N, C-alpha and C positions, 0 to 999 in steps of 0.2 A: 237695647239701650247701649249707648257708647259711654264707657267708663274709663277714666285714667287712674291708675294705681301708682302712687309714688312710693318707692321702697320695695325692693324685691327680696327682702329677708324672709324670716319665717312667717311673720304676720302677713306681709304683702303677698307672698307666694300663695299662702293658703286662701286668702280672699280671692286672688286671681284664679286659682284653681276652681273654686266654687262658682264664681260668676261666669267664667268662660264655659264651664260645664252646663250652664243654663242658657247658653247660646247668646250671651251678651258680647258686644264688641269691646274687647278689653285691650288696653295698651298699658304696659308696665314701664315705669321710668326709674332708673337707678344710676348713681355715679359709678357703680362697680360693673364693668362690662361682663365679668364672669357670671355675676348673678343674673344679669339680663340674658346671657346665653343659656343659663340653666332654665330660666322661665320659658324662653321661646322654644327650647328643645323639648321640654316636657309638657308644655301647655299650649292650647290653641289661643295664643295671645301674640300681639305685636310688642316689640321692645325698643326702647330708646335709651341709649347710654348718655347720661348727662345729669347736671344738678337740677333737681325737681323744681326749685324755686325760681330758676331762670326763665323769663318769659319766652325766649326763643326756643328753649327746650320743650316747654309746654306747647308752644305753637306747633313744633314738629310732631308732638304726640297727638295732635288733633284737638287741642283745647277749644278751638273756635266753634266746633259743633258737638262738644262733649256735654252730656247731661249731668254727669256726676264726677267728682274727683275725690279720691281717698288718699290722704297724705299719711303714709305709714312708714316714714324713714325713721332712723334711730335718733334724729335730732328734733326736739320739740320746736325749736326756733325755725328750722327749715319747714316743718309741717305747717306752722302758723303762717309764715310768709307765703308758702305755696297756696294756702287757701285765700290769702289776701290778694295775691296776683291773679288767681283763678277768678276771683270775684270782680276785681277792679279792671283788669285788662281784658278778660275773656267773657265775663258775665255768666260763668257756669252756675247753674241753678242750685245744685246740691253739693255741699262741701262737708266732708267728714275728716277729722284730724285725730291722729293717734298722739296722745300727750301722756307723759310719764311724770313730769314734775308736779308735786303736790301744790306748789305755789301757783302754777298756771291753772291747775284744776280748780283751785279755790276761787281764783279771780276771773276766770274766763267769761262768766256771765254776770259779773258784778257791774256796777256803774262804770268802772274803769274800762271794762272790756265789753261794752254793749255791742249788740250785733252790728250796728252801723260803723263801729270802729274796728272790730275783729270779727269778720263775717264767717263764723264757723257754725254750721247747723247742728252737727253732732260731734261730741268729743268721745273718743274711745280710749279707755285706760286699761290696757291688757293686764297690768298688775292688779288693778282693782277687781277686774273680772275674775282673775285667778284666785285672788284672796277671798272673794265672795264664794267661789266654788269650794275652796278649802274649808271655810266655815260651815258650809252646808254638809260637807263630808264628815266633819267633826260632830255635827248635830245628829247624824245617823250613822254611827260607826259600824253597824252591821251591814251597811250597803256600800257597794263599790262606786255607786253613782247616785246622785240625788238632784232633783230640780223641783221648784215650787211653781204651781199653776193656780189659777182662779183665786187670786188674792190670798194665797196661802192655805186655801181650803182643800186643795188637792196636791198630792206629791207624786212624783215619778221616782221610784226606787230601783236601783240596779242591784239585784240579789243573785249571788252565786249559789247554785244548788249543791249542797254537800251530802255526804252519805247518810246523815241523820235527819234529812229533811222529810217530814211526815207525808208530803204530797208527791214524793218521787214515784214515777211510773203510774201516776193517776191522770186519766184524760181530763183536760181542762174543763170540759162541760160538766164533769162531776163536782168540781169545786163549788159551783153554785148550789148544788144539792147538799153538799157536806157542810158548807158554811153560808147558809142562806142569808144571814144578816151582815156578812162581811162586804163592805164596799171596796172591792179591789178587783182589778182586771189585768191579766197578763197580756201585754200588747206586743212584746218583742222577745225573741230568744236568739242568743248567739251560741251556735253549736259547731265545734270543729272550725272555728274561725269565720263562719257564715252567719250573718244576721238575717232573720226572717220574721214575718208576722205569723204566729201560730194559728192553726184552725182548732175548732172545738174538740176534735178527736185526737189532737196531738198530746203527747205526754211529756213530762219534764224528766230529764235524766241527770244523773250525777255529773257535775262538771259544766252543766249549762249555765250561761249567764243570762238571767231573765230581767226584763224591764216590766215593772208592775206599777200601774196607777192605783192609788189608794186615797181614801178620805183621810184628812189629817188626824181625825180622831181614831182612826183604825190603824195607824202606823205600827204601833207596838204589837197589836194582834196579828197584823199581816206578817211582820217579821217573825213572830213566834210560829205561825203556821208554816212558814217556809224554813223553819229550823234555825232561826237566828235569835240570839239573846240580846237584849237591850241593856245598856249600862250608861251611867252618868259620867261625863267627862269632867274631871276636876283638875288633874295635873297634866300639863302639856309640855312637851319638849319640842322646840323649833330648831331645825338645822338649816341655817341660812338667814342672814339678817339684811339681805338686800331689799329692794322695793317691795317684793311680795311678802317676805317674812316680816318686815316692819309693819306693813299694812295689816297683816293678820294679827300681829301682836297688839297693835293699837286697838283693833276692833275687839279683841279678846278682853283688853283692859276696860273698854267702854261698855261691855256687856253686863247684864244684871247678875249673872251667875258668879262673877269674880273668880275666874279660873286662875290657878297658880301656874304661871308660865316661865320657863327658862329657855333662853336662846343661845345657840352656839354659832358663832360667825368666825370664819378663818381670817378674813381681811381685818386688820386692826382698825383702819379708818372707818370701815362700815360698822364695826362693832362699837366704836366710840360714838358714831352718829346715832346708832340705835339706842345706846345707853342714855344719851342725852334726851332723846325723844320719848322714851318710855319711863313710866313712873314705878310700876309694880313688877315689871318683868326683869328677871336677873339675866344679864348678858355675859356670856363667857367667850373669851377670845381664844380660838383654837380650831383644830380639825374635828369636824363632826364624825369622822371615822375612827377617831382615837377612843379606844375602849375606856381608858382612864378618865377622859373628859366626859364621856357619856355617863360614866358612873358618878362623877361629880355633879352632873346635871340631874341625877336621880332617875335614870332611864328605867331601872328595874321596878320603881314604884310609880312610874308614869302611867296614866290611862291611855295616852296616845302620843305618837311621835309623827311630826310633819316635816318632811325634808323638801325644802324649796330653794335649793341653790340653783345656779345657772348651768349645772352639769348633771345630765340625766344619770350617768353611771354613779356619780357620787351620791345622788339621792337614793338610788336603788340599793347600793351597798350600805348606806347608812340605815335604811329600813331593815335590811337583812341582819345587820349587827344589833339593832335595837330589839328585834324579835328574839335573837339569840340571848340577849340579856334579860329577857322576860317582859318586854313591853307587849301588851296584848293587841294593840291596834296601830298600824303604820300606814301613812299616806305618802306617796312619792309624786313629785312634779316631774312629768315626763313629756318632753317635746317630740321625741322621735316615736311615731306610732308603731314602728317595727319592733320596738322593745316591749310593747304592751303584752304580747303572749308570754313573756318571761315573768310577769307579775305573779301569777298563780304558782308556778313551780318554785319561785323564790319565797313564797309565803307572804308577799306584800298584799295587804288587805284592800287598798284602794289607790287609785292614781288620779291625777288631774292632768288633762291634756290642754295646754294653753291654746292650741289651734282650735279645738272644739269650742272653748269658751269664747274666743274672739269671733269665730264664725257666727256663733249664736247671737252675740251682741250686734254684729254688723247686720245680720238678717232681721233682728228686731227693729232696727232703725231704718232698714231699706224697704221692708214690705209695708204696704198701706192697706186701705180698705178698713175692715173691722178686725184685723189681726191684733190680738192683745199680747201674744208672746210666741216666740219661736225658740226651740232648743235643738241644737245639732247633736246627734248621737254618734259616738265613735269618731272615725275619721271622715266626717260628713257622709256617713252611710245612710242615715235616716234623719228625719226631722219630726219633732212633735210640735204641732201648730195649734194654738189656742185662738179661737175666733168667735165673734158673735154671729149668729145665724141671721141673715137678712131675709126680708120677705120675698125677694127675687131669687133666692137660692133654690136650686132644684131639690134640695133635701128638706126644705121647710114644709111642714105639714105631713111628713111621711114617717112611717115606722122604719127603724134601722134595717129590719129584714127586707124592706122594699127598695132600699137604696143600693145601687150597683157600684159599691166600692171596689177598687182594684184589689187583687190578692194581697198586695203588700201594705194594706191599709186597715187599721182597726180603730174604733172609737174607744178612747180610754176613760173619759169621764164627761159628765154632762151637768150643767147647772141650770136649773129651771126655777125662776122666781126666787133666786137667792139660795136655793137648796141644792146641795150636791147629791146627785143620784148615780148609781151604777147603771150603765147602759145595758139593756137587754134587747133581745131580738124584737120584742113588741113595744119597745120604748119609742114614743113619738117625739120627733124633733120639731120644735115650733120656732116661729120668728121671735127673736129676742133671747133665745137660749144661748148659752155659751158652751161650746163644744171643744174638747181636746182630742186631737186625732194623731195617731202614730202613723207615719208614712215612710216607706223606703224611698231613697232619694229619687229613683226613677218614677215614682208615683206621685211626687209632690205637685207637678203641674195639674194632674187630674183632680187632686184634692182642692187645689185653688179654684178650679172650674166649678166643682160642686159647691164650694163655699162662696163662690163669686167674690173672691178677695185676691188682691195682689197678683193678678195675672201680669200686670206691668209693675215696674218699680217706680219710685218717685222720679 
């Protein structure tokens, strides 16, 4: 498929990396020639230096025969005009825009911005995606990663194996015998920096990062079995009052639990904007690394601290300082995946990778067939795909043990007739079932063939 990606920044580059890796014909457009050079030097893509909204620039990028355009520049207005030009001048069928302004997001599909007036098929808001990921992390503080599947009935939890984990050095096949009623499956393990799908004879070791599928009713029990304590989050400190921090604070205020939130923002204008938009959140203007200001925010009594500034190192250091002041749970927003291995040595409990959340959002909107959800793990190292089983699928009517899944693929959870069941070797997969599959990146095409979904994009 021929795709034009407008914007070669962090978001555009990551999307280009993923799509070009799946052998799509990708062209990247950006007004910054250095960013174009970086993309063409590191990725299998073509590059055009110029303004994405200009028809002649899109023409040089191959818009006349492109099937999709993704407008991901730093300007909402440029992204919207780009989609309009792509539609009106070139007739591109699929148009995705990255929008950050809440005003545009609220109005884009209202009567004012109906599709025939503003032809954007899908709106991607990275800040909203990151904010949603942050709220999920706060809802499961014992996990370093979380994602919801099957309409909230199944959860994927990222759990780090510590010294006091009861199932350390236990073969995974024995977990079924030890906890026969537990609806949980270990689908992925990261050990010494390598992610793999474990076999039944594999054991879990201290330091492993595991990905576990569990029924929503068994979350607390699953965490306890893996040596984690669950606690209620009532007092939150936010470091960073930009788009992400403000979105998180607004959603915390609108929640039923009425959390007590305090925000620290260094930029005075941003702090004033946040203070005007928020009702119950206390906004402090100052440096989130300042020990005195953290004390004023009550960091020693806080249940969690979330650092979401636009600087990775500030976020990490703020988490380290918060832990030193007694905060039991910290989350850092980290754009650079090379910094992730430092999380554990620094004592940071969880992190959010905007690249991964954006890739997941793009994939959800690009894949079709009966795919219900897609979640990208790590730096696009693996995917979890939730899909409905079709009658024509090779897996329909067969037991899991009879299906030739690749080595990097495991079935995480199954929904049959509205009931969530833990998949076993003798579990039969039928037409109409919903299946959630963990697959390493290289095995995703094979999974799509088995599910007979999304072999092509829109």
